[in-house]
N, C-alpha and C positions, 0 to 999 in steps of 0.2 A: 789589471787583474793578473796575478802571477800564473805562470804555466806550471801545472803540476802533473805528475805521472799517472797514467791509467793502466797499470800493468795488469791488474785483474779487473773483472767487470765491476764497475766502479760505483762508488757513492757520488752523488751529484752535487756540484756547487752551483748555485744560481748566479747567472751573470746577465749583463745587459743584452749581449748579442746572442747568447746561448748558454748552455750549461757546460761547465768544464768538469771532466771526470778526474777523480784522484784515487790512487790505490788505497784499498782497505786492507792491505796485506801485512801491515806492520804488526809485529808480535806484541801481545799484551804482557806487561811486566808487573810483578808483584811490587807494591810500594816499598822502597828501601832496599830492593835487591840490586846487586851489582849489575852493571850493563852487560848485556849478552854479547859475546864476541862473535862477529859474523863468520860464517863458514867460508872457507876458501876452496878452490878447485882441488887442492891437495887433500883437504878433509874429505871431499866428495869422492875422490879417487880411492882413498884408503877404505872408505866405507863400502864402496862398490867393488873393491878388489881389482881395479884397473889402473892404468897409468894416467897421470894428469893430462897427457897429450890426448888420450881418448876422451876424457871429459871435455877438454877444449874443443875437440872436433865435434862432439855431440852438441855443445852449446852454439857452435857456428852453423849447425844444420847440415853437416857433411853426411853424404850417403855412405854406404858400405860398412856401417857398424852392425855387427850381428844382432839379431833381435834379442837374444838372451842378455847380451852385454848392454844393449840399449835399455832393457827393462831394469837391470841392476842400477844403471846410472840414474834413470828417472826416479827409482825408489829412493836412492841416496839423496838426490836433490830435494825431494819432498821431505824426507825425514830430517834433514839438516836445515831445512828452510833456506836453501842457498839463494842469495841475491847477488848477481854480478855487480862489481864496482864499475859502473858505467862512466863515472867521472874520471877515474884513473885510466880507464881504457881509452876514453876520448882524448885525454891529454897525451897519452902515449902515442896514439895513432894520428893525432892531429885532425880528427874529424868527429862529428857528432854521431851519437847512437840513439837519437830521439826522432820519432816520426810524428808529425802532426796529422790529425784526422778530423774530418767533419762528417756528421751524419744527421739524419732527421728522425725524430719521433722514436726514442728508445722505449716508449711504452708499447710499441708494436713488436711482436715476436720476431719478425723477419729482420728489421734493422738491428734489434738487440743482439740476436744470435750472430749476424754477420760481424758486428763489432767484437763479440766475444772471440770469434774465430780469428779475426785480424790481430787482436790483442795477444792471443796465445801464440800465433805464428811469430809475431814481433819478439815476444819474450824468448821463445826458443832460439831465435836467431841472434839474441844478444842485444835487442833494441827495446826501447820503451815507447809505447803508443800513447800519445797525449790526445785525448778524445774530447771534442766539443760537440755537444748535442744542441742543435740549432733550434731557436725559438721561431716556430712557424708564423707567429703573430708579428714578428719584426721583419719588414721587407728588406732591411739592410743587414740582416743577420749574417748572411754568407760573406758579404764584403767586410763587415766589421771583424768577423772571426778570422778571415784570411789576413787582415791587417795585423791582428794580434799574433797569429802564428809566425808571420814573416819578421816579427821583431825578435824572435828567438833563434838560437843556433840549432837548426834542425837538419837531419839528413835527407828528409823528403816530406812531401805533403800528399795526403790521400783523401779522396772523397769516397765515402762508403755508401752514399745514396745518390742515385742518378736522376736528378730532376733537370728540367731544361735550364733553370736558373743556375744550378750548380755547374752544369757543363759550360754555360756561357762564362761564368765567373772564372773557371779554371782556364778557359781558352784565352781570355783577355788579360789575365794577371801575368805579371812578369816575375816568375819564380827564379831564385838563385840556386835552387836545388831541384832534383827530379820531382815531378808531380804526376798524379795519376787519378783518373776518375773511374770508379768501378762501373763496369757495364755488363750486360748479360753475356756479351761476347767472351768475358773471362772464362765462362764455363766451357767454351769451345776448346780451350787449351787442354781440358781433361777428357775431351771426347763426348761430353754430355752437355751440349749447349742448351741448357734447360729453358731459359726464357725465350731463346730464339725459336723454340718449338712450343712455347706457351706453357712452360712448367707443368707438363702433364695434361694439358687441356685435351689433346687428342684422346688420351686414355679415358678421361671423364666423358667425352662425347661418345666414344665407342660403348662405354658402360651404359649410358642412358639409351643409346640406340638399341642395345641388346635387350633392354627392358621395355622396348616398344614405343619410346618417346619419339615424336616426329616434329614437334615445335618447341624450340628452346629459347629462353630469354637470358640475356647476359646483363649483370649489374657490374659495371666497370669500376676501376680505380680512378684516381685523379688524372686528368688529362695531361698534366705537365710531367708525369713520370713515364720514362721510356718503358718500364716494365708493364705498366697499365696498357700502353698502346700495343705492345707486343702481344699481350693477352687478348686484346680485341681482335688483332689480326689472326691469332691462332684460333679464336672462336669462329670467326667468319670462314676461315679456310677449312676448319674441322667440320662445320655444319655442311658446307658445300661438298666436301669429300665424302661424307657419310650419307649424302642424299637427303638431308633433313632441311627443315625450314627455320629461319631465324625469326623469332617473334619480336626482335628489336634489341637495342642496347641502351640501357639506362645509365645515367651518370651516378658515380659514387666517389668516395674519397678514402677508401680502406676501412672506414669506421662502421660499427654496428648501426649507428644512427642513420647513416646514408643508405644502408640496405633496407632499413625499416621505412624510411621516407620514400624510397624509390617504389616499393611495393604499394605503399599507401597512396601514392600519386596516380596509380592506374585506375581507370574507370572499372575495368575488369582484368583479371589475370589472363593474358592471351596465350599462355603456354602450359604444358603439362610438367615442365621441369625448368628450374632456374639454376644457372651456373654463375655463382658469385666470384668476384675477383679475388677474394680471400675469405678466410673463415669468419672473421668478425662481421663482414658484410652479410654473409650467409645467416649468421645468428639474428641480425636485425630483420632480414627478410622473413625468417621463420616466424618471428613474433608477429609481424604484420599480417602474414597469412592466417595465423591462428585467430587474430582479432577480426579478420574478415570471415571467419567461420570455415576456413579451408584447412583440411588435415594434411600433415606431412608424414608419410609420403603418399597416403591414399588418394588425395586430390592433386597435389603438386609435389614433385620431388625437388629437393634442394641439395646442391653440392657446392663445396668450397675448395680453397687452395691454401696450403701451408701445413695443415695438421698441427695446430697449436695445442698445447696440453689440455685445454678445456674442451676441445672438439669432441672427445669421447664421452663427455658428460652433458652435451647439449640434449634437449628434449625435442625430437629423438636425437641420438648420437649421429654426428655428421659424417657423411661420405665426403672424402677430401683427397688431396694429393699431398704426400709427405715430402718435404724439401729439406735437404741438408744445408741449411744456411751457414752453419759454422764452417763447413769445408769451403764454401764459396767465399767467406771472409778470409780464410787462410790463403786461398788462391789469389785473391786481390792483393793482399799484403806481399805475397811472394813475387807478384808481377812488378810491384813498385820496388821491392828489394833488388830485383835483377837490374833495374835501371840505376839504383843507387850504387850497386857494387859492380856494374858493367859486366854482368854475366848472363848466361841463358836463363830464361824463365824455367823454374823447376815446377813441373806439373805434378799435382797430387791426385789421388784417386777420389773423385767426387761421385758419390752414389747418384744414379739418375733418379728423377722423381718417381715416387711409388704410389700407386693407387691404393687407397685404404677404404674399403667398402663397409659402411655401417648402415644404420636403419633409416637415414633420411632420404634414401633413394629406393624406389620400388617400381613395380610395373605401372605403365602409363594408365591413367584413368580413361574410361571410355569416352 
């Protein structure tokens, strides 16, 4: 299977070990029309009213460009549909400007937006991100995908999802180029180590405590994800810190189905509030509560994590924590880029998790 670019969030090509993304950014042409001449940095510079050196510095991610100038360059790049000639650039510099990346489950909002952020950061730095979405049903997906990537001329290899299997594969593989696995510690670079403090779980627990809840139940994510384990630790620490009681931790896998089945498995609901590992899990839990004749939030409050677009339209709308996944994807790419170019890691401003209170949480039932 040929390696194809994933500059923009991609269309998916089905593959044996995973899905390979390809750019959907090619311009549509009228049949019979002459080929469109690609814009150059000189065209961009003229349109933006700046020097071509300024455009070049912008494309390489240099700091120190005035905001007004940066805005004009960005506008000109978009209007002219500028695409850097990476082949010519690689031949001239003697090194590749392509980065291979692996991720899990692009149907989930978190992984999808992390990939979008990494792709955007790569493009802005003059690189192309070749993205493989792994097939969770194939136990050899990671190994096969890494074999595929290492057959190509890449500047670096990136793992955008942090499972135990992914970490082991990267630790045991012999890469000829820099490689990096995204971890929650990436956020510590920005001063907001979100998953290390449970992506806003302390704020959720404080919110529920303020509403009078004293027994909380957690439906976790999959056990092989470090993010899931960190959220469990944050839940346990938060409950103890607030002087509350844990009603237990149920297994889940990020899906609505797992939240539904977790609640259905209980002889009775032992808590006045459920803290789900993500919003999809919370959705399934709310349906199971409704089928048991329990009202949300009058009988049981339910809260989630992520603030996916649908969360505001749940019945009732979901209280959750908003996470800026795109910025975290950008920071991960910049961390790898620093290894590729042997420079200091450039930290960006990643907003901390934000509590979003909606109608799925209310005063504890008597």
